[in-house]
Residue, then its C-alpha position, 0 to 999 in steps of 0.5 A: m533445466d531452464l526455470d522461468m523465474a516468474q514461475v519460481r517466484a509464484f511458487v515461493r510466494t504461494a509457499e510462504e502465504l499458503h493461500f493462492g489469493r493472498a500470494a496473487g495479491t502480493l505479486a499484483l496477479s490474478q489468482q488464475a494467472l498465479s495458478k497457471r504459472i505454478a501449474r506450468l512449473e509443476s508440469l516442467l518438474g513432473t510433480s505436484l508442489f501443492q496439496r489443494g483441498g478443503n483444508g486450504v493449501r499445503l506443500t507436498d513433500a516435493g514442494r518442501l524439497f523444492l522450496t529452499p533451492a527455489r529461494q536460492a534461485m531467486a537470490a541468484d536472480a536478484a544478484v544478477a539484476a543487482v550487477a547487470g540491471t542498472d539499465r532496467p526500469l525502477r520497480v516501484d510499488v504503492w499501498g494505501h490505495l483508497y488515498a490514491p497514492m498514484r496521484t502524487l507519484a504521477q507528479v514526479a514519475g516523468r523526472a525519475g526515469e523509466l518506472v514499472l509500477g506494482h500495486g501492493r496490498d498493504l504495508p507489510s506485503v510491500t516491505a516484504a517485497l522490498l526485502r526480497g528484492d522484488i521491487d526497488a522502492a515503495f511509496g505510501r504511509a509508513h509507520p513503525p515498526l519498520p523491518a531492519g534493512l529498509s530506509h525511510r524518507l518523508i515526501r509529503l504531508e497532506p491536510v486531511d478533511a472529514a468526509l460525512s453525510a450531508d445529514h450529519p449534525l455537523a455537516a453545515e460547519t465550514a471547518l471542524r476540530p477533530d474532537q467535535l467528531r467524538d460522538s460520531v462513528l468513524w467508518a473505516p475501510g477495514a479492521l482498525d488495528r491494521l489502519d494505523f492513521l485512523h487508529r491513531f486519530a481515534d485514540r488521539f481525539g477520543i473517537r469511541q465509536t468505530a465501524t468497519s467496511v470492506n474496501l471496494g473502492l473510494a466511490h463505494f466507501l464514500a457512498e456508505v459514509a453518506q448513507e448514515p447521518r452519524r458516520f464520518s471518515l478521513l480523506p487527504a484534502d487533495v484526493p479527487r472525490p467521486e460524485v456521491p450524493g449526500l456527501r460533504s467534505v469539511p476541513l479539520v482545524d485546531p489541529t489539522p491532521l496531516y497524512a504522511w507519505s513516505l518513500l521506502r527503499r532497501t538499504g544497499n540497493g544501488h539502482p541509479g533510478l532511486h537517486d533520481l526518484a528521490a531527487a524528483c520528490a524533493e524538487e516537487a516538495g519544494r515547488s508544491r510545499w509538500l512538507e510544510y508543517d506548522p506545529a501551532h496548527d498541524 
């Protein structure tokens, strides 16, 4: 029986997540596409692999039996790719989409050979994909603890602005110290304990009041900031701003927070495109002064 590895991968990811939506997200698929892959695999095997019901998703007895050999098949597929796949494109994923990681990657992509891009949900899902061998490299903000088996390289340090309502009491300032925002409400696109940069900023500068939203894209998020005079959030200075009435961006100084972008890879991955990508990032960092850091001000 010839197995379609895309179907096997869809099964294994769903078995690990026990949630079709989350599994689809880690594979950069729609939930419908994921369900179709699993349905085709079940048809080929002649048995159901999952029980679907009001209490969620569970493996059937056949699904539990199939999981270990399915993982072994994926490992064998990754081994073949490692030996014979030097001509295949480099698979690169990103996370931290609200801060537009693609704009940085786009500046080096043309010098790094052929790339295939994914769209990971967050740092844990992307690091898991790296460790499984589903992708070769990842780009975004990394923070400890990182799993063993991954290497990390700092690529860019980007100054951060405060985005706030035009009716905010500090909106007329030409620059702000971070501690001037301590009586404002930090608006976050998700739970603060999952957003390490915002969490650290709040702790460091005594921001006591926070509130969370749902990440429905940058324009929607900034419109929510503009609606309330006491709200603010943080954006890298170079992120293109959508047209949002009633919104101001003010540089932060004394100190200027820097958002750190990094390149992650799995230790031992020998794809030649990894060297080309790292070299292109280093070249652009020197040209565009991406890694400038002044400890007296930053």
